[in-house]
N, C-alpha and C positions, 0 to 999 in steps of 0.2 A: 549514547545520547542521540546519535543520528539513526539508530536502528529502531527507535521507539515507534515511529510511524509505520515501519514495515511490520513490526510485531502486531500492531493494532489492526492493520489490513489483513494479516494472516489469520488473526482471530475472527474477524468479520467473514473472511473467506471460509473458514471452518464452519461457522454458523450457517452460512448460506448453503454450503455443501450438505450439512446435516438436514436442513429443511428440504433440499432437493432430493435427498435419499428417502425422506419420510413422505413424499408425495404419494407413493404407491400404496401406503397404508390408509390414506384418506378415503372417506366415503362420500366423495363429491361427484358431480357430473363430470364425465370424461373431458368434455370441451373446456370446462372451467379449470380442470387439472392441467390440461395441455397449455392453456394460456399462462397459468401460474408457473408451470415448469419452464416455459419459454422466458418469462420475466426473470426467473431465478438464474437461468443460464446466461442471460444477457448481463445480469448483475455480476455474475461470476467472472465473465470476460472483462468487464470494466474494472473489477478489483484486481485481476491478474495484470491488466495494463498499468494500473496505478502502482502495483508492487514492482513491476519491471522498471517503471519510470523512476521510482524512489531508489532502486538499486543502481540505475544508470547515473543518478545524480550524486551518489555517495562520493566518488572521486572529486567531483567539482566542489562539493562542500568541504572536503578535507583540504583541497588546494586553496580554497578561499580562506579558511582558518589559518593555514600556513602563511599565506600572503599577508594577512592582517598582523600576525605575530611578527613577521619579518619587517614590516613597515614600522610597527611600534618599536622594535629593537633598533632600527636605523634612526628613528626620531630620538630615542633615548641616548643613543651613541653620539649623535650630533650635539645635543644640548648638555652633555656631561663633560 
């Protein structure tokens, strides 16, 4: 459930990496290829940062769910 965002980002990362690998096969102007390569590398770094952030937030998300379940259990215990 919480891993879905990470899997989506990893799929995007694989796509960007594939495009980055295919730059050398393109028949474009070298300066245009350099700019495109730079853009893809920046996008790759941003995706890596997003993946790291999502992985860091997993314990917080699990803790939040546990807290909500505990509060609901206490509320049900008090009213029963």
